[in-house]
MIPAMI-470145 format. One line per field, with one value per residue (C-alpha): residue number from 1; chain; x negated, y, z negated. Coordinates in steps of 0.2 Angstrom, whole numbers, plus 5000, padded with zeros to 4 digits. Layout:
REM residues N
num	NUM:...
cadena	A:...
c1	X:...
c2	Y:...
c3	Z:...
***
This chain:
REM residues 385
num	1:2:3:4:5:6:7:8:9:10:11:12:13:14:15:16:17:18:19:20:21:22:23:24:25:26:27:28:29:30:31:32:33:34:35:36:37:38:39:40:41:42:43:44:45:46:47:48:49:50:51:52:53:54:55:56:57:58:59:60:61:62:63:64:65:66:67:68:69:70:71:72:73:74:75:76:77:78:79:80:81:82:83:84:85:86:87:88:89:90:91:92:93:94:95:96:97:98:99:100:101:102:103:104:105:106:107:108:109:110:111:112:113:114:115:116:117:118:119:120:121:122:123:124:125:126:127:128:129:130:131:132:133:134:135:136:137:138:139:140:141:142:143:144:145:146:147:148:149:150:151:152:153:154:155:156:157:158:159:160:161:162:163:164:165:166:167:168:169:170:171:172:173:174:175:176:177:178:179:180:181:182:183:184:185:186:187:188:189:190:191:192:193:194:195:196:197:198:199:200:201:202:203:204:205:206:207:208:209:210:211:212:213:214:215:216:217:218:219:220:221:222:223:224:225:226:227:228:229:230:231:232:233:234:235:236:237:238:239:240:241:242:243:244:245:246:247:248:249:250:251:252:253:254:255:256:257:258:259:260:261:262:263:264:265:266:267:268:269:270:271:272:273:274:275:276:277:278:279:280:281:282:283:284:285:286:287:288:289:290:291:292:293:294:295:296:297:298:299:300:301:302:303:304:305:306:307:308:309:310:311:312:313:314:315:316:317:318:319:320:321:322:323:324:325:326:327:328:329:330:331:332:333:334:335:336:337:338:339:340:341:342:343:344:345:346:347:348:349:350:351:352:353:354:355:356:357:358:359:360:361:362:363:364:365:366:367:368:369:370:371:372:373:374:375:376:377:378:379:380:381:382:383:384:385
cadena	A:A:A:A:A:A:A:A:A:A:A:A:A:A:A:A:A:A:A:A:A:A:A:A:A:A:A:A:A:A:A:A:A:A:A:A:A:A:A:A:A:A:A:A:A:A:A:A:A:A:A:A:A:A:A:A:A:A:A:A:A:A:A:A:A:A:A:A:A:A:A:A:A:A:A:A:A:A:A:A:A:A:A:A:A:A:A:A:A:A:A:A:A:A:A:A:A:A:A:A:A:A:A:A:A:A:A:A:A:A:A:A:A:A:A:A:A:A:A:A:A:A:A:A:A:A:A:A:A:A:A:A:A:A:A:A:A:A:A:A:A:A:A:A:A:A:A:A:A:A:A:A:A:A:A:A:A:A:A:A:A:A:A:A:A:A:A:A:A:A:A:A:A:A:A:A:A:A:A:A:A:A:A:A:A:A:A:A:A:A:A:A:A:A:A:A:A:A:A:A:A:A:A:A:A:A:A:A:A:A:A:A:A:A:A:A:A:A:A:A:A:A:A:A:A:A:A:A:A:A:A:A:A:A:A:A:A:A:A:A:A:A:A:A:A:A:A:A:A:A:A:A:A:A:A:A:A:A:A:A:A:A:A:A:A:A:A:A:A:A:A:A:A:A:A:A:A:A:A:A:A:A:A:A:A:A:A:A:A:A:A:A:A:A:A:A:A:A:A:A:A:A:A:A:A:A:A:A:A:A:A:A:A:A:A:A:A:A:A:A:A:A:A:A:A:A:A:A:A:A:A:A:A:A:A:A:A:A:A:A:A:A:A:A:A:A:A:A:A:A:A:A:A:A:A:A:A:A:A:A:A:A:A:A:A:A:A:A:A:A:A:A:A:A:A:A:A:A:A:A:A:A:A:A:A
c1	4301:4300:4316:4311:4326:4331:4312:4321:4333:4321:4306:4312:4319:4335:4336:4350:4360:4360:4365:4380:4387:4386:4395:4408:4411:4428:4433:4429:4437:4454:4456:4449:4463:4476:4469:4469:4486:4493:4483:4484:4503:4501:4488:4496:4493:4480:4471:4469:4465:4450:4445:4445:4433:4422:4419:4410:4398:4394:4394:4382:4371:4372:4366:4351:4347:4347:4335:4323:4307:4306:4317:4323:4339:4343:4342:4354:4366:4368:4371:4385:4393:4391:4402:4415:4418:4419:4433:4442:4442:4450:4464:4467:4462:4458:4441:4448:4454:4437:4432:4445:4440:4422:4428:4438:4423:4412:4422:4426:4409:4402:4415:4414:4393:4394:4406:4393:4378:4388:4375:4374:4364:4347:4346:4336:4350:4365:4355:4351:4369:4376:4363:4367:4387:4379:4372:4388:4398:4386:4383:4402:4409:4396:4400:4417:4415:4404:4417:4429:4418:4416:4435:4436:4424:4433:4449:4441:4431:4450:4455:4439:4444:4462:4459:4447:4464:4473:4459:4457:4471:4485:4479:4478:4495:4502:4491:4501:4517:4511:4509:4526:4535:4524:4532:4548:4549:4542:4556:4570:4564:4574:4590:4598:4612:4595:4590:4594:4584:4569:4571:4571:4556:4546:4548:4544:4527:4525:4527:4514:4501:4503:4502:4485:4479:4481:4474:4457:4457:4458:4445:4433:4436:4432:4415:4410:4414:4403:4389:4388:4389:4373:4369:4362:4359:4361:4366:4383:4392:4403:4416:4419:4420:4434:4443:4443:4449:4464:4468:4471:4483:4491:4507:4509:4506:4520:4533:4532:4531:4513:4501:4484:4471:4451:4439:4423:4409:4401:4386:4385:4376:4372:4360:4371:4381:4394:4406:4405:4408:4423:4429:4428:4437:4451:4455:4457:4468:4479:4481:4485:4495:4506:4509:4512:4529:4526:4514:4497:4483:4465:4449:4436:4417:4403:4386:4378:4360:4356:4351:4370:4386:4403:4417:4434:4451:4465:4484:4499:4507:4514:4498:4489:4489:4472:4475:4476:4461:4447:4453:4459:4443:4446:4452:4471:4474:4484:4489:4508:4515:4531:4539:4526:4520:4502:4488:4477:4461:4459:4451:4440:4434:4430:4419:4409:4403:4400:4389:4379:4377:4370:4385:4396:4416:4428:4445:4454:4472:4486:4502:4514:4499:4491:4475:4458:4445:4427:4413:4395:4382:4364:4362:4348:4350:4335:4334:4328:4345
c2	5436:5416:5406:5391:5384:5385:5377:5362:5361:5365:5355:5342:5326:5316:5303:5295:5309:5312:5293:5296:5312:5302:5287:5296:5310:5303:5300:5319:5326:5316:5321:5340:5340:5335:5347:5363:5359:5359:5373:5384:5380:5395:5387:5381:5366:5375:5380:5362:5356:5367:5363:5345:5350:5361:5350:5334:5346:5355:5339:5332:5349:5346:5328:5333:5348:5336:5323:5336:5341:5357:5373:5370:5358:5372:5386:5375:5373:5391:5395:5381:5391:5406:5399:5393:5410:5418:5406:5408:5426:5425:5413:5427:5419:5430:5429:5421:5406:5403:5402:5390:5380:5379:5375:5361:5355:5356:5346:5332:5331:5328:5315:5306:5305:5301:5286:5281:5282:5271:5280:5297:5311:5316:5335:5338:5329:5338:5353:5351:5345:5361:5372:5364:5370:5386:5390:5386:5396:5412:5411:5408:5423:5433:5430:5433:5450:5454:5452:5461:5476:5474:5477:5489:5500:5499:5505:5519:5525:5526:5535:5548:5551:5553:5565:5574:5574:5583:5595:5602:5598:5598:5612:5624:5621:5624:5640:5645:5642:5653:5667:5665:5664:5681:5690:5685:5690:5708:5707:5701:5712:5726:5719:5715:5702:5690:5691:5672:5669:5678:5666:5651:5657:5661:5643:5636:5646:5641:5621:5624:5633:5619:5606:5612:5613:5594:5592:5602:5592:5575:5581:5587:5571:5561:5572:5569:5551:5548:5559:5571:5588:5597:5611:5628:5641:5658:5675:5678:5695:5686:5702:5697:5680:5683:5695:5681:5669:5677:5684:5667:5664:5679:5672:5658:5669:5682:5669:5663:5681:5680:5693:5689:5698:5698:5705:5707:5720:5728:5722:5706:5691:5674:5663:5647:5638:5649:5635:5625:5639:5644:5624:5626:5641:5637:5622:5630:5644:5633:5622:5637:5645:5629:5624:5643:5651:5667:5680:5681:5673:5679:5677:5682:5683:5685:5684:5695:5697:5679:5664:5659:5667:5660:5661:5657:5656:5659:5655:5659:5643:5629:5623:5605:5593:5588:5570:5574:5585:5571:5565:5578:5578:5561:5557:5555:5559:5574:5584:5588:5590:5598:5592:5599:5588:5584:5570:5573:5577:5595:5594:5579:5588:5604:5593:5584:5601:5609:5594:5597:5615:5608:5618:5615:5614:5613:5616:5624:5624:5624:5617:5632:5646:5642:5636:5641:5634:5639:5638:5640:5639:5646:5662:5656:5639:5632:5624:5609:5606
c3	4473:4472:4468:4458:4457:4475:4479:4470:4484:4498:4495:4483:4491:4484:4497:4484:4482:4500:4504:4491:4500:4516:4510:4501:4514:4523:4505:4499:4516:4511:4493:4498:4511:4499:4486:4497:4503:4485:4480:4495:4502:4514:4523:4540:4551:4560:4545:4539:4556:4556:4541:4542:4558:4547:4531:4539:4546:4529:4521:4532:4531:4512:4513:4524:4513:4499:4508:4515:4508:4518:4520:4538:4532:4519:4531:4543:4529:4527:4545:4546:4529:4540:4552:4539:4533:4549:4554:4538:4540:4557:4549:4539:4523:4509:4499:4485:4496:4502:4485:4479:4494:4488:4469:4476:4485:4471:4458:4471:4478:4461:4456:4471:4472:4452:4457:4473:4461:4447:4435:4426:4437:4433:4428:4444:4453:4446:4450:4466:4471:4463:4472:4491:4488:4479:4496:4506:4494:4494:4512:4517:4506:4513:4530:4525:4518:4532:4544:4533:4531:4550:4552:4539:4546:4564:4556:4545:4562:4572:4558:4559:4578:4574:4559:4574:4584:4571:4566:4584:4595:4584:4572:4589:4593:4575:4575:4591:4582:4568:4580:4588:4571:4566:4582:4580:4562:4566:4579:4567:4552:4559:4559:4543:4550:4553:4534:4534:4549:4541:4526:4538:4547:4531:4526:4543:4542:4523:4529:4543:4532:4519:4533:4541:4522:4521:4536:4531:4515:4522:4537:4523:4511:4528:4529:4511:4512:4526:4518:4533:4523:4524:4513:4523:4509:4515:4507:4501:4499:4484:4485:4505:4502:4490:4501:4514:4504:4496:4513:4517:4506:4506:4515:4503:4489:4495:4498:4480:4473:4465:4465:4470:4461:4459:4450:4459:4458:4474:4478:4470:4480:4479:4489:4493:4504:4512:4518:4504:4491:4502:4503:4484:4481:4493:4486:4468:4475:4486:4469:4458:4470:4474:4455:4450:4449:4441:4438:4447:4452:4448:4455:4441:4445:4432:4435:4420:4428:4425:4435:4435:4442:4436:4448:4440:4446:4433:4435:4424:4429:4420:4413:4412:4398:4389:4395:4414:4412:4411:4427:4437:4449:4454:4472:4474:4455:4452:4436:4431:4450:4444:4461:4472:4486:4489:4492:4476:4486:4483:4466:4471:4488:4476:4464:4477:4487:4469:4466:4482:4476:4461:4452:4438:4441:4427:4420:4405:4402:4390:4395:4396:4397:4414:4419:4422:4435:4432:4445:4438:4452:4454:4461:4471:4479:4488:4505:4495:4486
***
């Protein structure tokens, strides 16, 4: 789309403005240096020297853009501003500092050009001068942000590799430790004098299971963030799936003296992505077990012969206040934690997985009466989801 205001700078020459910028360049530089030092006291001497080196070129490019009647000079100004943004990023400026520099430049440049012209600027001249500064601002800030984005991406990639290491190498080692703990426990359970040691082993096992669960949540969150989760529908035996999930949490529930129960009819089947449904249920049951200290955690399934199937995870825990329910599925947001550690990722992951499955996920709760999390999903999820 044609930009009429930019055409003013690209194609209409303003020789008087260009001459005024050249004549006043040294004055603008001195005033700008003083203003930047006063406004940005953290700017070190190296940064100030670089500023003095950059500004004459930028002012020259502004003058050439103002007097040119073709867009080549404006393009050169854009490129020079890009270099300025990259330099400022390397010097650990923040983007606000860069904007302040250009704000100071705009004010001082307009003042000095007006003094040199010794007359009021026309609307077109004022617009052209501001457009020239705007070009430098936009390109400088965009290049600064591009450098910042590149570095952040590199950091994220490094973190992803680290999480991958946790998933494969470290988790394999932890599973070995769990096996050894179980062997020791079976040997020691026959000797009453080792009862305290058995309790220590249970604490170790619980801590390892919680650590593995936390790693899984970070890995799932990273996969969702990168958009690498694909939906692969297939037939799911719901009762078998629920049995697998309850078995997975049997140790943790037993340690907390919680009952794990389920209500699922034989033969109930759905077509969905088993991995994603499992991720959702694991996160819901993990939350229920973590925050409950009495009673039972129950998984209830009802399909009622319709197009939808509802899976509910119900606990008898302390409950969640109404104001917390509205933000419960946001990343790094947690309900009433009651002293329990956690990352606040589990329910966010569950919501993202539910969205991919075209499912609805919500919670109901009353303080002191427990909570119920409901997953309502299609019985037949097409491969186009």
